[in-house]
TIPA-592089 format. One record per residue (C-alpha): residue in one letter; z, x, y. Coordinates in steps of 0.25 Angstrom, whole numbers, plus 5000, padded with zeros to 4 digits. Layout:
AZXY/...
! end
This chain:
X491147064974/X489747044969/X488947134959/X488447214971/X489847254975/X490247284963/X488947384959/X489147454974/X490747474970/X490247524957/X489147614963/X490147654974/X491247694965/X490147774956/X489647854968/X491047864973/X491547924959/X490248014959/X490548084973/X491948104969/X491348184957/X490448254965/X491448304976/X492348344965/X491148424958/X490848484972/X492248534974/X492448594961/X491148654963/X491648724976/X492848764971/X492248834959/X491148904969/X492448944977/X493149004966/X491949094961/X491749134975/X493249164976/X493049244964/X491649304965/X492349364980/X493549424974/X493349564968/X493749564951/X494749674948/X495449694936/X496849674938/X497849804935/X499249814937/X500149924944/X500250004930/X498750004928/X498550034942/X499550134942/X499050194929/X497550194934/X497850264947/X497750424948/X498350414961/X499450324966/X499950334981/X500750274992/X500050305006/X499550265020/X498050255022/X497750355033/X496350325035/X495250235031/X493650265032/X492450205026/X491250275021/X490150285011/X490450324996/X489950464991/X488850404984/X488550314998/X488550194989/X489650104994/X490650115007/X491950155004/X493250175011/X494150295010/X495650285013/X496350405016/X497850375012/X499050455016/X499850475003/X501450445005/X501850454990/X501050484978/X501350404965/X500350444955/X499250574957/X499950684963/X500450694978/X499450694987/X499450675003/X498250565004/X497250494996/X495850454999/X495550314994/X494050264993/X493750114991/X492550034991/X492149975004/X492149995019/X491250005031/X490350115036/X489750085049/X489149935048/X489149935033/X490349885026/X490749865011/X491749775005/X492249804991/X493049674989/X494549704983/X494349854986/X495649914992/X495349925008/X496250015015/X496750015031/X497450145038/X498950135037/X499050065026/X500250105015/X499750095002/X500150114987/X498750154980/X498350164965/X497050274965/X495950324957/X494850414959/X493850354968/X492550334960/X491350254958/X491850124964/X491850204978/X490750314974/X491650444978/X492850514974/X493050634983/X493750634995/X493350725007/X494250845006/X493950854991/X495250754988/X494950634979/X494550484983/X495350384976/X495050224973/X496050124971/X496450074957/X496049934954/X495349894967/X496449864976/X497449844967/X497849994969/X497949994984/X499249924988/X499849905002/X501249945006/X501749855018/X503049845024/X503849715022/X504349685037/X505449595031/X506049695020/X505549825027/X505049865011/X503649925008/X502949814999/X501749854992/X500649744990/X499249734983/X497949704989/X497149624978/X496749504988/X495249474986/X495149534972/X495249464958/X496049534948/X495849504933/X496849544923/X496449594908/X496149464904/X495249424916/X496349344923/X496549354937/X497849414942/X498549334952/X499349394963/X500649374955/X500249474945/X500049584953/X501249654951/X500749754963/X501449684976/X502049654984/X503149754979/X504149844986/X503449984987/X504550064981/X504649974969/X503049984966/X503050134969/X504150164958/X503250064950/X502250154951/X502850274948/X503350224935/X502050174931/X501550314934/X502550384927/X502350304914/X500750324914/X500350434906/X499550544913/X498150524912/X498250384906/X497150284908/X497350134913/
! end
């Protein structure tokens, strides 16, 4: 092998090594950008366990969505969706026949507003709802007929869907936290395994909520 071959071999190895480094850096950069975009696209919400959402809620009910209608908030600033829920069982806040739940987002004509991570309700759904008074987030608090509108505690953490397990025939409760990044008090992401809010058997969860309600001093703040 002559000197030209040796120089070419060394040069080719250097070019090959540089190319691999550049590819590695590019792949890492794409991964970082993808991760950043994934986090940025998720709504970041403080995590609340079952005791916290039970304590913060003014009203807790099990019920079925009767109707869903979108419109403008009372101050005309945002689009909101109002779901009327027929109450099957009241666990906190006293007996009532129905509640009106107001959440940000919806469609009015050709205009649509999406509030990432906010609960989205559909007619016919059976839900376990942890509610507080609707306020600044939606721009209104009074429902038609003089009743009070309610918001959902903890964004979508307080809107749990009830489904019938076809295999066992039992009712199961599932939280709907997909698309949202939850952080604990230390600022660490909360994974699905730490939720503690589903899937769970409905009757067991109702008993646990009633126990927590009974243990909560009246007028206590979270």
